[in-house]
C-alpha positions in Angstrom: 18.9 -18.0 -21.9 20.5 -20.6 -19.5 18.1 -22.1 -17.0 19.4 -24.1 -13.9 17.6 -25.2 -10.6 14.5 -23.3 -11.4 16.1 -19.9 -12.1 17.5 -18.0 -15.0 21.3 -18.6 -14.7 22.4 -16.3 -17.4 21.5 -14.7 -20.7 24.3 -15.2 -23.2 25.1 -15.3 -27.0 24.7 -18.5 -28.9 28.5 -19.1 -29.0 28.6 -18.9 -25.1 26.3 -21.7 -24.4 28.1 -24.4 -22.6 28.7 -27.6 -24.8 27.1 -29.7 -22.1 23.9 -27.7 -22.0 20.7 -29.3 -23.1 19.3 -26.9 -25.7 15.8 -26.1 -27.0 15.4 -23.7 -29.9 12.1 -21.8 -30.2 10.7 -21.2 -33.7 10.1 -17.5 -33.6 7.8 -15.5 -31.5 8.4 -13.9 -28.2 9.8 -15.2 -25.0 8.7 -13.1 -22.0 8.3 -13.3 -18.2 5.3 -15.4 -17.1 2.1 -13.5 -16.5 1.0 -12.8 -12.9 -2.7 -12.3 -12.3 -3.6 -10.6 -9.0 -7.4 -11.5 -9.2 -8.5 -15.0 -10.1 -11.8 -16.0 -8.9 -12.1 -19.3 -10.8 -11.2 -21.1 -13.9 -11.4 -24.6 -15.5 -15.0 -24.9 -14.5 -14.6 -24.2 -10.8 -14.9 -21.3 -8.4 -12.5 -20.9 -5.4 -15.5 -19.7 -3.3 -17.5 -23.0 -4.0 -14.7 -25.2 -2.8 -11.8 -23.4 -1.2 -9.4 -26.2 -1.3 -5.9 -26.9 -2.6 -7.4 -29.1 -5.3 -9.5 -26.2 -6.5 -6.5 -23.9 -6.6 -4.7 -26.6 -8.6 -7.5 -26.9 -11.2 -7.7 -23.1 -11.5 -3.9 -22.9 -12.0 -3.9 -25.5 -14.7 -6.7 -23.7 -16.5 -5.0 -20.3 -16.6 -1.6 -21.6 -17.2 -2.7 -22.3 -20.8 -3.1 -18.6 -21.2 0.4 -17.8 -20.0 -0.4 -17.2 -16.3 2.6 -18.6 -14.2 1.6 -16.9 -10.9 -1.8 -15.8 -9.5 -3.7 -14.9 -6.5 -6.6 -17.2 -5.7 -9.3 -14.7 -5.1 -12.0 -15.5 -2.4 -15.1 -13.3 -2.6 -15.7 -12.6 1.1 -18.3 -14.4 3.1 -18.4 -16.1 6.5 -15.4 -16.0 8.5 -15.1 -19.7 8.7 -15.1 -20.0 4.9 -12.5 -17.3 4.6 -10.3 -19.3 7.0 -10.6 -22.4 5.0 -9.7 -20.3 1.8 -6.4 -19.0 3.5 -5.6 -22.6 4.8 -6.1 -23.9 1.3 -3.8 -21.4 -0.2 -1.1 -22.2 2.5 -1.4 -25.9 1.8 -1.2 -25.3 -1.9 2.0 -23.2 -1.6 3.5 -25.6 1.0 3.0 -28.5 -1.4 4.7 -26.5 -4.2 1.6 -26.3 -6.4 2.8 -24.6 -9.6 1.5 -21.0 -10.2 -0.1 -20.0 -6.8 1.5 -17.0 -5.4 -0.8 -15.8 -2.5 -4.3 -15.1 -1.7 -6.7 -12.1 -1.9 -10.0 -11.5 -0.6 -12.4 -8.9 -2.1 -15.9 -7.4 -1.1 -15.5 -6.6 2.5 -18.0 -3.7 2.7 -20.3 -2.0 5.1 -23.1 -1.4 2.4 -24.8 -4.1 0.3 -25.2 -1.6 -2.5 -21.5 -0.9 -2.8 -20.7 -4.6 -2.9 -22.2 -5.1 -6.4 -21.9 -9.0 -7.0 -19.8 -9.0 -3.6 -21.2 -10.0 -0.2 -20.4 -8.8 3.2 -17.5 -10.4 4.9 -14.1 -9.9 6.8 -10.7 -10.3 5.5 -8.4 -13.1 6.6 -4.5 -12.4 7.1 -2.0 -14.0 4.7 1.4 -12.8 3.7 1.4 -11.6 0.1 -2.2 -11.0 0.2 -4.5 -8.2 -0.8 -8.0 -7.3 0.6 -10.4 -5.1 -1.4 -12.4 -2.8 0.8 -15.2 -0.2 0.2 -14.2 3.4 1.2 -17.4 3.3 3.3 -16.0 0.6 5.6 -15.6 2.2 8.9 -13.7 -0.7 10.8 -10.0 -1.4 10.7 -8.2 -2.3 7.4 -6.0 -5.3 7.0 -3.3 -3.1 5.4 -3.0 -1.1 8.7 -2.2 -4.1 10.8 1.4 -4.8 9.6 0.6 -8.4 8.7 1.7 -8.2 5.1 -1.7 -7.7 3.7 -2.0 -5.1 1.0 -5.0 -2.9 1.4 -6.8 -2.0 -1.8 -10.0 -0.1 -2.5 -12.8 -0.9 -5.1 -16.4 -1.1 -5.9 -16.8 2.5 -4.9 -20.1 4.5 -4.6 -18.6 7.0 -2.4 -18.3 10.8 -2.8 -15.1 12.5 -3.4 -14.7 13.5 0.1 -15.0 10.0 1.4 -12.6 8.6 -1.2 -10.0 11.4 -0.4 -10.3 10.4 3.3 -9.7 6.8 2.5 -6.7 7.6 0.1 -4.9 9.4 3.1 -4.7 6.1 4.9 -4.4 3.7 2.0 -1.1 1.9 1.6 -2.1 -0.2 -1.3 -3.6 0.1 -4.6 -6.9 1.2 -6.1 -8.5 -2.0 -7.3 -9.2 -2.1 -11.0 -10.5 0.8 -12.7 -12.8 -1.6 -14.4 -15.1 -1.6 -11.3 -14.7 2.0 -10.3 -17.3 4.8 -10.5 -16.2 5.5 -14.0 -17.0 1.9 -15.0 -20.5 2.1 -13.5 -21.4 4.1 -16.6 -20.2 1.1 -18.8 -22.8 -1.1 -17.1 -25.6 1.3 -18.0 -24.5 2.5 -21.4 -22.6 0.8 -24.3 -18.9 1.4 -23.8 -18.6 3.3 -27.0 -20.5 6.2 -25.6 -17.7 6.9 -23.1 -16.0 9.0 -25.7 -19.2 10.2 -27.5 -20.6 13.8 -27.3 -22.9 12.9 -24.3 -20.8 11.8 -21.4 -22.5 9.1 -19.4 -23.3 10.0 -15.7 -20.3 9.3 -13.4 -17.9 8.8 -16.1 -15.5 11.5 -14.8 -15.3 10.3 -11.2 -13.4 7.0 -11.8 -10.8 8.8 -13.7 -9.5 10.6 -10.5 -7.6 7.6 -9.5 -5.5 8.0 -12.7 -4.2 11.4 -11.2 -2.9 9.9 -8.1 0.7 8.8 -9.1 1.3 6.9 -5.9 -1.8 4.7 -6.3 -1.3 1.4 -8.2 -4.3 0.3 -10.4 -5.3 -3.1 -11.8 -7.5 -2.9 -14.9 -9.7 -5.5 -16.6 -8.7 -5.1 -20.3 -11.7 -6.8 -21.9 -13.5 -4.0 -23.6 -16.5 -4.6 -21.4 -15.5 -3.4 -17.9 -13.3 -0.8 -19.6 -13.6 0.7 -23.1 -10.4 0.6 -25.2 -10.0 4.3 -25.2 -10.2 4.4 -21.4 -7.7 1.7 -21.3 -5.2 3.7 -23.5 -6.0 6.7 -21.5 -5.1 4.9 -18.2 -1.8 3.7 -19.7 -0.9 7.2 -20.8 -1.9 8.8 -17.5 -0.5 6.4 -14.9 3.4 6.5 -14.3 5.1 3.4 -15.5 4.9 0.5 -13.0 1.5 1.6 -11.5 -1.0 0.2 -14.0 -1.1 -3.6 -14.3 -3.5 -6.2 -15.8 -6.0 -8.4 -13.9 -8.7 -10.7 -15.3 -11.3 -11.0 -12.5 -11.7 -14.4 -14.1 -14.6 -16.8 -13.3 -15.1 -20.4 -13.5 -15.8 -20.6 -17.4 -12.2 -19.5 -18.2 -10.5 -22.5 -19.7 -13.6 -24.6 -19.4 -15.4 -26.1 -22.5 -18.9 -24.8 -21.6 -19.2 -21.1 -20.6 -23.0 -21.1 -20.4 -24.7 -20.7 -16.9 -22.9 -20.8 -13.7 -23.9 -20.2 -10.0 -22.2 -17.8 -7.6 -23.6 -18.3 -4.2 -27.5 -17.8 -4.7 -27.0 -15.8 -7.9 -27.4 -17.2 -11.5 -24.8 -15.9 -14.0 -25.1 -16.2 -17.7 -22.7 -15.6 -20.5 -24.2 -12.7 -22.5 -22.2 -11.1 -25.4 -18.9 -12.4 -24.4 -19.2 -11.4 -20.7 -20.8 -12.7 -17.5 -23.9 -11.0 -16.2 -26.5 -11.5 -13.4 -30.2 -11.5 -14.1 -30.5 -7.8 -13.6 -27.7 -7.0 -16.2 -24.8 -6.3 -13.7 -21.4 -7.6 -14.5 -20.3 -10.6 -12.6 -16.6 -11.1 -13.1 -15.1 -11.8 -16.5 -14.3 -14.3 -19.2 -10.9 -12.7 -19.7 -7.6 -14.5 -19.5 -4.1 -12.9 -19.3 -3.1 -13.9 -22.7 -6.1 -12.1 -24.2 -5.6 -9.1 -22.0 -2.1 -8.6 -23.4 -3.4 -9.0 -27.0 -6.2 -6.6 -26.2 -3.7 -4.0 -25.0 -1.7 -4.2 -28.1 -4.4 -4.7 -30.8 -7.3 -2.6 -29.4 -5.5 0.1 -27.3 -2.3 0.6 -29.2 -0.1 -0.2 -26.2 3.4 -1.3 -27.2 4.0 -4.9 -26.7 6.8 -4.4 -24.1 4.6 -2.2 -22.0 1.7 -4.8 -22.2 4.0 -7.6 -21.2 5.4 -5.5 -18.2 1.7 -4.8 -17.2 1.2 -8.5 -17.1 4.3 -9.6 -15.3 6.8 -7.0 -13.9 4.3 -4.5 -12.5 2.1 -7.0 -10.5 5.3 -8.6 -9.3 6.5 -5.3 -7.9 3.2 -4.6 -6.3 3.4 -8.0 -4.4 6.9 -7.2 -3.4 8.2 -10.0 -5.5 10.0 -8.0 -8.0 13.4 -9.2 -7.0 12.6 -12.9 -7.8 10.1 -12.9 -10.6 8.3 -10.9 -13.2 11.3 -10.2 -15.5 13.9 -11.9 -17.7 17.1 -11.4 -15.8 19.8 -13.6 -14.2 18.9 -14.8 -10.8 15.3 -14.4 -11.2 12.8 -17.5 -11.1 12.5 -19.1 -14.5 8.8 -18.3 -15.0 8.4 -17.8 -18.6 5.8 -17.8 -21.5 6.5 -18.3 -25.2 4.2 -16.4 -27.4 3.9 -16.9 -31.2 3.8 -14.1 -33.7 0.0 -13.7 -33.2 0.7 -13.4 -29.4 -0.9 -16.8 -28.7 0.7 -18.8 -25.9 2.8 -21.7 -27.1 4.3 -22.9 -23.9 5.1 -21.9 -20.3 7.7 -22.6 -17.7 7.2 -22.5 -14.0 10.4 -22.8 -12.1 12.1 -24.0 -15.2 9.5 -26.8 -15.7 8.0 -26.6 -19.3 4.4 -27.1 -20.1 3.3 -27.3 -23.7 -0.4 -26.2 -23.8 -0.9 -24.2 -26.9 -3.7 -21.5 -26.4 -6.8 -22.4 -28.3 -7.6 -19.9 -31.0 
């Protein structure tokens, strides 16, 4: 693979490499397109909500790059309009300064009912190109995706009846935000995930699967075995057309940080319990997942072929953002955002715009 000026110039045989080229040989493993995470709340010990600044975005990006993420959406859990304006301004500043990895912004949790919000709080969505906004189907006001501003309108955190969801789908132009927080996943919060395929179906387990039958809806999924059972992950992969199911992490501050004990999200205390983050009442509060682990989970626990898992981590999210012609794949002319995985699918190195970073993923 020939890299020049931050892009993939060409992919050629060894004997076609120019004699003047500076070469690097990788010792085995897999070279793939860098991962793109469409939902990153925090990492490296910081949360974007706590300090919506370009410096926070940089710290989050550095933490997630160690796990193969070369592009991400800094995610603001919606709150006061002034805070959301600061978040949008921070993303613009980071992008204008060329901060590696940051691709756009997303807000989530704009809802008309506190119960439907889960950990999310009320708020309104800002406007930012290459942005997404997660809304409850119960929200009665205008949706950002209907404004022609470039915001991708998504749905999530649903406690709506089928009629309400169907009405929202008729106007929805974006994705169904991750199955991991849909109605079907509510059962995982009340019951051990293994019961999802047991003889007694948990209450509500069937409703979340309806999103899998809508071929035009793109779905993000949290492949951590907590939000979604491995069998459900494989079911989603088999049910959705290629290109409409991609990986997200919903990562919080402890990802890439040495201490993942207790953190604060607004007025809530969040603890690490059994490898996941939970509020005092037991509800899930984001995840400890990273994209490298998500890819491994798809392969090792859900039996998804590596090529498909890599596409779910790079090509498909790039396509959803409308960036498929510039990143997300290994092809001449595309941006040189790469990840090198060893034979155990652990990250050895990454490239963003052709610039290499050797930060081997901790085992």
